[in-house]
C-alpha positions, 0 to 999 in steps of 0.5 A, spaced: 472 524 546 477 529 547 482 524 545 479 522 539 478 529 536 485 531 538 487 524 534 483 526 528 486 533 528 493 530 528 491 526 523 489 531 518 495 536 520 500 530 519 497 529 512 497 536 510 505 536 512 506 531 507 510 534 501 507 535 495 508 531 488 512 535 483 507 536 477 509 534 470 510 540 466 506 541 460 513 540 455 515 534 458 508 531 456 508 534 450 515 531 448 512 524 450 509 520 444 505 515 447 502 515 454 498 509 457 492 512 459 490 507 464 496 508 469 497 515 467 490 517 469 490 512 475 496 516 478 493 522 476 487 520 481 492 518 486 496 524 486 490 530 485 484 527 487 481 529 494 477 523 494 483 519 494 486 523 500 479 522 503 479 514 503 486 514 506 484 518 511 477 514 512 481 508 513 486 510 518 481 514 522 477 507 522 483 503 524 485 508 530 478 507 533 478 499 532 485 499 535 482 502 541 477 497 541 482 492 541 486 495 547 480 495 551 480 488 551 484 483 555 490 481 552 495 476 554 500 477 549 503 483 546 500 486 540 502 488 533 499 491 527 502 488 520 502 493 514 504 493 507 509 499 504 507 501 497 501 504 496 499 503 503 504 507 507 509 510 501 506 513 495 509 511 489 505 514 484 511 518 481 514 512 478 507 510 475 507 517 472 515 517 469 514 510 466 507 512 463 510 518 460 516 514 457 511 509 454 513 504 458 510 499 464 513 496 470 520 493 470 525 491 476 530 495 473 526 502 473 523 500 479 529 499 483 532 506 480 526 509 483 526 506 490 534 507 491 532 515 491 528 513 497 523 520 496 517 516 496 512 521 500 507 518 505 500 516 504 495 520 507 494 518 514 499 513 515 504 516 519 500 519 524 496 512 525 502 508 526 505 513 531 499 513 534 499 505 535 506 505 537 505 510 542 500 505 545 505 500 545 503 496 539 509 494 535 509 495 527 511 490 522 512 492 515 511 486 510 513 488 503 515 484 497 520 489 495 527 485 495 532 484 500 537 489 495 532 494 497 532 494 504 537 499 506 533 504 501 527 502 504 529 503 511 532 510 509 525 512 506 521 510 512 526 513 517 526 519 513 519 521 516 520 517 522 516 511 522 516 507 528 519 501 528 523 502 522 529 497 523 531 491 520 528 487 526 521 489 523 522 489 516 520 483 512 522 483 505 521 478 499 525 472 499 523 465 496 516 467 495 511 473 494 506 470 498 506 473 505 503 468 510 510 465 512 512 472 514 506 473 518 507 467 521 513 469 524 510 475 527 505 471 530 510 467 534 511 472 539 505 477 537 498 477 536 496 481 530 490 485 531 490 489 524 493 488 517 494 494 512 495 493 505 492 495 498 492 488 495 488 482 498 494 478 499 496 483 504 491 480 509 490 472 507 493 467 503 486 465 501 487 471 496 494 469 493 495 468 486 487 466 485 483 467 479 479 473 479 473 469 480 475 466 486 479 472 488 472 476 488 468 470 491 473 470 497 473 478 498 465 477 499 466 471 504 471 475 508 466 481 508 466 481 516 474 482 516 474 489 512 474 495 517 475 490 523 482 486 522 483 488 514 484 495 513 484 496 505 488 502 502 486 504 495 490 503 489 488 503 482 495 503 479 497 496 479 496 490 483 494 483 483 487 485 481 490 487 474 494 480 474 488 476 476 485 478 469 490 476 465 492 470 469 498 473 472 501 472 465 506 478 466 511 476 460 505 478 456 507 484 452 503 491 453 499 490 447 497 483 449 495 485 456 491 491 454 487 486 449 485 482 455 484 488 459 479 491 454 476 484 453 474 484 461 470 491 460 463 491 461 459 495 456 452 496 454 
């Protein structure tokens, strides 16, 4: 019990040690003619709300309890945890703010310009948990849909905060497909994966990959027993397959067309 209390104290300390996000100046906001409200407010919630921080801390504290349970069992193979990076261990909300204040959405060029800075802050609780897992002999693998061209800067960002196993051998980037199952299978060749971490359902299982939103939501309900045990979900209201599924992953639609589809999905009374 004392160890648990110490771990939770360390988790909180690790969160408060994270640098704060640079605020957007009033002048910068005033100079902007168009601010997409959805992305801007989602990023604002992620940056400023205590609720976001609490949800992340809750997820990682629960993960520590689950990890101890797995470690107490008889294990015939070495153990590993698999985690996504963006909005799971690294916070990219400044990118969403920058694009929103510029009246733009996501594009590869601006995204890579952001990741090249290697300055994304840590998600609350992430660093403390993964260090805890590593201290117990559990390997940490990072499976992300960042591109191979982002390998060096991604490792630089992870190493900036001394994340465990932040090296080429434990980092799996996107190659031919955004689906992560082939990369998870690579880890399974040598390790038992006890938990997976992500902000997108596809971070956990191929059953969620590019499915229509009805099937995706149904699959989430069918997987209920995994959430909080093997699947640890982090909040991300800014972007993800949850949005793409609503317009059938037609990412080449204009922002106006996407907005029209999304408004049509709103429930009113």
